Structures are given as C-alpha cells and as structure tokens.
Legacy VTK file of the C-alpha trace (Angstrom):
# vtk DataFile Version 3.0
C-alpha trace
ASCII
DATASET POLYDATA
POINTS 226 float
-5.268 94.450 -100.715
-4.827 96.549 -97.564
-7.503 96.694 -94.754
-7.002 100.063 -93.181
-9.455 101.717 -90.203
-9.680 105.525 -90.816
-10.137 108.088 -88.060
-11.145 111.823 -88.366
-11.499 113.779 -85.272
-9.981 117.283 -85.970
-13.173 119.333 -86.293
-16.639 119.434 -84.411
-17.835 116.172 -85.884
-15.821 112.748 -85.740
-16.215 109.945 -88.244
-14.828 106.410 -88.646
-14.725 103.992 -91.781
-13.134 100.795 -92.926
-11.431 101.146 -96.284
-10.244 98.118 -97.930
-8.313 98.428 -101.309
-8.844 102.466 -100.866
-12.617 101.977 -101.002
-14.713 102.757 -98.022
-17.023 99.689 -97.113
-18.370 100.766 -93.810
-18.501 104.134 -91.665
-19.878 106.005 -89.153
-20.011 109.725 -88.504
-21.508 111.783 -85.773
-24.263 113.937 -85.821
-23.384 115.548 -82.558
-21.082 118.368 -81.935
-17.965 117.501 -79.633
-18.918 113.957 -79.553
-15.476 112.447 -80.056
-14.528 111.084 -76.568
-17.918 109.258 -76.382
-18.127 108.129 -79.979
-14.865 107.550 -81.613
-14.222 104.113 -79.816
-17.538 103.090 -80.234
-17.595 103.765 -84.053
-14.346 101.922 -84.496
-16.100 98.821 -82.925
-19.138 99.305 -84.872
-17.527 99.414 -88.336
-15.302 96.529 -87.582
-18.535 94.396 -86.443
-20.169 95.385 -89.650
-17.224 94.200 -91.863
-16.959 90.907 -89.591
-13.588 91.755 -88.802
-11.502 91.800 -85.615
-9.093 94.506 -84.867
-6.109 92.125 -85.587
-7.304 91.375 -88.964
-6.460 95.172 -89.983
-3.267 95.828 -91.687
-3.249 99.707 -90.417
-4.881 102.447 -88.709
-4.664 105.804 -90.398
-5.393 109.115 -88.539
-6.415 112.384 -89.886
-3.649 114.261 -87.480
-4.592 117.928 -88.081
-4.688 120.981 -88.032
-7.690 121.314 -86.094
-9.281 120.944 -82.746
-6.847 120.345 -79.873
-9.169 118.002 -77.931
-10.600 116.202 -80.977
-6.970 115.413 -82.482
-5.815 113.881 -79.326
-8.883 111.844 -78.816
-8.481 110.483 -82.257
-4.931 109.745 -82.047
-5.213 108.116 -78.585
-7.797 106.048 -79.818
-5.490 105.020 -83.178
-2.679 104.630 -80.723
-4.717 102.182 -78.441
-5.730 100.128 -81.358
-2.321 99.930 -82.810
-0.698 98.888 -79.462
-3.174 96.383 -78.733
-3.469 94.554 -81.956
0.075 95.242 -83.245
-0.759 97.682 -86.265
0.824 99.961 -88.475
0.008 103.571 -87.536
-0.450 106.032 -90.714
-1.476 109.789 -90.911
-2.769 112.478 -93.411
-3.624 116.023 -93.008
-7.126 117.176 -92.236
-6.940 119.799 -95.021
-5.741 116.893 -97.441
-9.082 114.965 -96.375
-11.345 118.114 -97.245
-9.493 118.565 -100.494
-10.363 115.319 -101.720
-13.883 115.671 -100.713
-13.931 118.985 -102.872
-12.212 116.996 -105.889
-14.913 114.281 -105.551
-17.847 117.013 -105.296
-16.284 119.076 -108.259
-14.351 116.867 -110.495
-13.574 120.039 -112.876
-12.343 122.258 -110.155
-8.850 123.515 -110.956
-7.913 124.844 -107.682
-9.400 123.617 -104.251
-8.859 125.676 -100.999
-9.961 123.745 -97.934
-10.746 125.801 -94.625
-10.646 124.522 -91.021
-12.339 126.817 -88.512
-9.684 128.227 -86.258
-12.216 130.786 -84.438
-13.352 134.560 -85.520
-11.877 135.233 -88.927
-8.947 132.636 -88.713
-8.705 129.334 -90.799
-6.319 126.777 -91.253
-5.781 126.528 -95.030
-3.763 125.528 -98.041
-3.960 125.550 -101.751
-4.708 122.182 -104.006
-4.468 121.825 -107.674
-6.084 119.063 -109.728
-3.731 116.054 -110.258
-3.667 112.935 -112.173
-4.332 110.923 -109.006
-5.980 113.167 -106.939
-5.634 117.069 -105.584
-2.149 117.905 -104.744
-1.178 120.685 -102.155
0.807 123.331 -103.936
1.150 125.706 -100.972
2.082 125.146 -97.158
-0.418 124.839 -94.784
-0.892 128.044 -92.838
-3.095 129.656 -90.072
-4.521 132.618 -91.930
-6.728 135.556 -90.695
-8.962 136.120 -93.966
-9.252 139.793 -94.503
-11.137 141.730 -97.322
-9.617 140.955 -100.692
-8.010 137.749 -99.496
-7.482 135.287 -102.279
-7.863 137.906 -104.935
-5.598 136.054 -107.397
-7.655 132.829 -107.368
-9.900 132.150 -110.169
-13.711 132.780 -109.867
-14.355 129.041 -110.280
-12.253 128.015 -107.134
-13.808 125.899 -104.544
-13.740 126.893 -100.800
-14.558 123.966 -98.661
-14.614 123.209 -94.847
-16.254 124.239 -91.677
-14.477 127.456 -91.930
-15.234 128.361 -95.691
-18.712 129.956 -95.428
-17.656 132.622 -92.973
-15.120 133.889 -95.386
-17.548 134.182 -98.260
-17.920 138.036 -97.919
-14.166 138.786 -97.290
-13.241 136.843 -100.217
-15.999 137.486 -102.793
-15.281 135.201 -105.597
-15.423 131.220 -105.844
-17.983 128.578 -104.526
-18.172 127.926 -100.822
-19.192 124.583 -99.580
-19.613 123.940 -95.863
-18.087 120.306 -94.982
-16.290 118.545 -92.208
-13.413 116.258 -93.070
-14.893 112.599 -93.240
-12.796 109.386 -92.458
-14.930 107.791 -95.605
-13.044 110.154 -97.810
-9.428 108.803 -96.554
-8.961 105.719 -98.382
-6.921 106.635 -101.245
-4.736 108.608 -99.321
-4.253 105.962 -96.455
-3.672 103.277 -99.568
-0.927 105.414 -100.825
0.818 106.027 -97.602
0.600 102.115 -96.721
2.203 101.268 -100.191
5.010 103.882 -99.383
5.494 102.372 -95.897
5.085 105.655 -94.353
4.696 104.317 -90.915
4.212 106.766 -87.872
5.800 105.850 -84.636
3.169 104.766 -82.311
4.805 105.659 -79.121
5.956 109.209 -80.045
3.549 110.164 -82.760
1.786 113.570 -81.879
-1.027 115.722 -83.942
0.171 118.406 -86.011
-1.344 121.442 -84.195
0.184 123.978 -86.342
-0.313 126.442 -83.538
0.836 126.158 -79.778
-2.037 125.627 -77.543
-3.135 128.569 -75.666
-5.132 127.970 -72.310
-7.783 130.464 -71.444
-9.661 131.056 -68.173
-13.274 130.511 -67.433
-15.564 133.559 -67.750
-17.585 132.354 -64.361
-15.383 131.149 -61.562
-16.675 127.640 -60.302
-15.772 128.231 -56.721
LINES 1 227
226 0 1 2 3 4 5 6 7 8 9 10 11 12 13 14 15 16 17 18 19 20 21 22 23 24 25 26 27 28 29 30 31 32 33 34 35 36 37 38 39 40 41 42 43 44 45 46 47 48 49 50 51 52 53 54 55 56 57 58 59 60 61 62 63 64 65 66 67 68 69 70 71 72 73 74 75 76 77 78 79 80 81 82 83 84 85 86 87 88 89 90 91 92 93 94 95 96 97 98 99 100 101 102 103 104 105 106 107 108 109 110 111 112 113 114 115 116 117 118 119 120 121 122 123 124 125 126 127 128 129 130 131 132 133 134 135 136 137 138 139 140 141 142 143 144 145 146 147 148 149 150 151 152 153 154 155 156 157 158 159 160 161 162 163 164 165 166 167 168 169 170 171 172 173 174 175 176 177 178 179 180 181 182 183 184 185 186 187 188 189 190 191 192 193 194 195 196 197 198 199 200 201 202 203 204 205 206 207 208 209 210 211 212 213 214 215 216 217 218 219 220 221 222 223 224 225
C-alpha cells in the first residue's frame, strides 16, 4: 500500500494530493491563476499534516511532467525533487494529458474516445487521443502540439469528449463532440502513480527534466522597463 504525494502544475492552476493505495485521501487546489511558486510547497505541507504524515513516511512523489506551462512545470518538478532529495524518496512522473484523460473517463465512463487538450495559446493545443481501457484510458496516439483548424478531428465520433483548458476554444472549429473545460488535478493521479510505483518506473532525481514537447521561446516585453 504505497503512500504517494502527487503534484500537478502544468497549467494555470496548481494542485497537490496525497494518494494511499491509489485513493486520494487529502488534496489542495489553487483558485488563483499562476500561484505555483507561492502555493505548491505550502499545499504539500498542508496535505501531509492533514494526513498526519511526515515527508519521510511517504513512499514516493509523483509529478505531472507536461506538456504545459514552462514555469509551472519547473516549479512542480523543483518542489518534487526537493522532497525526494530531503526525505530519500522515489520520484515518479506521468503526463499531464494522461491526467486529463483520467478525469474525462471518470466524468463520462461511457465515452469511447477522450481527447484531452492543454492550452498552448492561440488555436494551438497539446493533445493526444485515448480509448477506453479495462483499467483506465489508454493513449492511442502520440502527444503532439496541434494548431486546431476548421474541420479538425472530422474522423472522431460525435460522442467524443474533448477535455482541458484548451478544449472549449476549439469547439467551433471542431464542430462535434462534448467539450469540458478542466485543469489537470493531482487528485486524479492516484491510479497512474500507483501503477508507475508498482512497475518501479523511478525517475532520476538529479537529471529528470519536464516534458516540454516544444522548445522554449523567450519574448521581449512590449514596454521597456528602463
């Protein structure tokens, strides 16, 4: 029965949960946009105290490693690494799109196809396709950065579910399916984290990096500060 702290910071909102034997027993989720740096570590401390545990009593920390916000992913991974280094814990990771697919399957158990979408600005999203599986949704396509244009996903069934913070903006272009606005939540990571732990899919705490998918592009501020 593994005790795993899960951390999700890939989008505008951050969340932390404590999962025991794949079940969420305590969680925190931000209601403020871009509060990762100020709240992620605080939430870790709060859920552990709520459960009466110290960091060293955990079996692992599982991070949602992307794709998503560059800053958010680095904050989440840095927090996870700090806990693992300090308490001698194992580090695990899952994809942010996997988390959204898990949430979609829970919301719509009868859905045959789930398409999670993480916003990548304008009409671009990070996405993949997931089919219903016996033990949860299974990814059946590669994760990609996709510019959604009119007629996109014309081959999907009308009862397909599109879920994520990038889903609703694509409704008009896609024109079919159900669209659910949602953010990946650490409370939904328990089953996947437990699976990774059972398979001993440890990540290297020193060298693990987020799954950015695209290279970071720095931009200049519109207003000069000096």
